[in-house]
N, C-alpha and C positions, 0 to 999 in steps of 0.2 A: 504494499501499498503506500500511495507517495505524500506526499506532507503539502498542505493545502498554503496554498500563497494569495492572500488573498486581493492583495494589488495586481498581483501577474493574471489572476482569474476575472477581475474589472475589470483589466485592459485585453485580454481574449476573449471576454465577450463582446466589449462594445466593437472590437475590431471585426468579428465571426457579424454582428447585426450591420456593419457598412457593407458587407459583402452583396444583400441584397434589402436593404431597407425599405423599397417599395413594398417586395415580397410581403418581410414583415408586417408589416403597417396595414395594407391592405387584409390579409390574414387576418392581424388581430379585429379588424374592423369588422367583415364578414361574420366571424363566431361571433360578437357582439350586436350583431342585428339580427343574429340566427335566435343568442337570448331574449330581444327586447320584447318579442310579443307571446313567446313562452311566460313571461314574467307578469305581462300585462293580467295573460290568460289566467296563471295560481292565484295572483291577487283578487281576479275575478271572482274564482270558484274559491275561494279561503273566504271572502265575503259570504258568498251564495252560501255555504258549508255553516258559518255561524247564523246566518239568519233559517237554517234550519232546513234546507235544500234536499234533496231525494237522496237516498245513499249513493244513488250513480254518480254523485259530486265528487265521494272519497275515490272513487275508481278513476275520475279524469283527474281528479289532483294527483294519483298515485301512477298515473301514467304522464303528466305532466313531468313529475318529480322527475321519473326515469330518460324522460326524452329528454330536459334540462343536463343532466349526468352527463347523458352521449355525450352530446353538443361540446360539453367542460372537457371532457376525458379525449374527443375529437381534438378540439382545440391545445390543447396541452401535447399531444403526441406530434400536431403538427409543428409546435414550436420547438420540440425537442429534436425531432427529426430535422428539420432547419436549422437548427444551430448546430449539430453535429456536422451536415455535409459543410457548414459553412467552415468549422473550427479541422475542420481536414483537404481546408483548403480548396473545397469545391464552392459554387453560387449558386444559392438553395432558388427554383426557381417558385414561382407560386401551386403548381401541377406538386410540386415535392409538397405542399405544405397541406394540400388539399385532401390529399390520397388519403381513403381509408381502409384499416388495416382490420379488420375484423378480430385476429387471433391476437394483434400487440392489446388494441382498445379492452376485450376481455383480461387480459394479464393488468393491464392496471386497474380496471375495474374490479375484480377477485382482492388486488394488494389493498385498496383504498376502502372496500365494505370491509376486514379486515381488519385494518389499520381503527375504522370508526369502530370498529365491534369493538375491540379491546380497549380503546378509549374508553366508550361507554361500558365495560364491565368495571375499567380500573374507578370509576367514579362512581358508579353504584352506591357504593358503602355510605358517600357523602349527599346525595337525591334526599333525604329525609331534610337535611340542615342544609341545604343549599336551598330549595325547592323555594322559599319565603323571598330568599333573596332574588331568584329570577322572576319570580311574579313579581315581585315589585317594581322592577326592570321594566317587566312587560309590559303593565299598568301607565307605569310613566311614560316610556314610548307612545301610547296608545290616543293618553292625554296629553302629552307633551307638557307636563309639566314638570317641575324637578322630584329626582327619585327621592323617597325616606324610606331608607333599607333598615328592616328589623333587623341589625346584625346584633350576636351576640358573641361574647367570647369564642364557644363553639364554633360557630356560624363563620367566623375572623376565621379563624383558623383550620375549618373545611375548607374553605375559600382559597387561603393562601397554599393549603398543599394541592387542591385542586388545579390552578392555576399555576404551581410548580410542574406538576403532572403533566396538565396539557403545553409548555413551556420545552419539557426534555424532549415530552415526544414529536413536536412540531420541530425540534430542531434535527432528533436524531431521524429523525424521516425525511430529511429536505430534500435528498434523490430518491424517494420513489417512485418517482415516474421514469427518473431514467434508470433503475435498476430494472424495473419491469419491463421497460419495452426496448432496451440495451440489450436486456443478458437475459430476463425470463425467467430465474429460480424455481418460479413459483408464489403463489400469495405468501406465506411461513415466511419460505427464504428470504422473501425481497424484503418483508421487515429486519430480519435478525442479520441480513446484510447492509442493513441502514445503517443497525445499530453497532456493528463489526467495525464500517468504517469511523464512524464520524465520533462515535464515545471516545477515541483517544486525541480527538483534535475539537469537542465540544465548543467552547470556548471561542474559537478563531471559526466554524461556523454558524453559530450566532453569531456573529460581528460581521459577517457577511450577509445575514437574515437580517443584521438592523439597516446594514449600505443599500439594501435594496429595498427595504420598507422606505428610505428613505426619495431612492428613487420615484417610486410608484406615487408618494405624496407631491414631490413635484410635481409629475405630470397632472394629477387629479389636480393640484395648484393650477397648471397649466389651462384653464377653460375648459379642464377634462380629454381637450384632443392630446394633448401630452399622455393621455394612460396606453394609447394607441401605440406609441414607441417604446413608452415605460417596459411594456408588459413583455415584447417580444426579447428586448437586451433585458430585463430580468431572469429569462427563459435560456437565453445565452449566457448568461454569466455564472447560471448555477451550474448549465453543461459544462462549462471551460473548467469550472471547481470542481468535476465528478472525474473529469477528465485528465484532471491531476491525482486525485485520489485514487480512483479505482486504477488508473495506469494500464487501460484493459482497451477494447476498442468494440465494435458493434457488432455480439456473439452471433448476434440473431437474424443479421441480417435486415434489419427495421430499416436503416437506409436506404438497402442498392433496391429495394422492390421498388421503387418505384423508375428506376432507370435514369 
């Protein structure tokens, strides 16, 4: 396993993005445009369900959630594919990013679901303590009023532990997409691979996360348009960092299947 050099990963990621900025930005914009009507429909279905709509609304909600997940995973896969091609010295075309690889998306979906299930199981014991806090936050968001949190010492401790567990998993699974798509060892081995590679350099990966979050924030502040630049840049940086850490290649031909 290699050593993560954050500055070098940032530079390599930026240079990879510069190989095909139009393709990257166009693909990010397309993914967002596909998500927009899905999100609107989800909001409408949610309102209908809250007003006692027919049970079919639940099925429609589940189908919309599945569709939104597929679009998100397709977006992740496209950006990772483009980033890897660029990092290998190629110039990714929009067609490379648009390519649908069902097997790769299935690997990514299974790993993502397993991570979500693991996180839910780890946080399950804290549910009764955290539920009043979550409810208060939801009510405050709905009413657009300041939240009054019913935080007890036990609740504060549970919240701190929950946030700590979430942060730890978020960091050591930073490269879940790259592992599932480029190596494909299976969902459980994908999670173990992330932990094996990241844990020895956890602080460095956390620093990388903070810098990426700053880039996305800058993109949001740039009239939201900058997000369509920031997201592919962040993906390129993450893929460059994984390339440093893993020291391997595209073991499954994920980036070669598009020609």
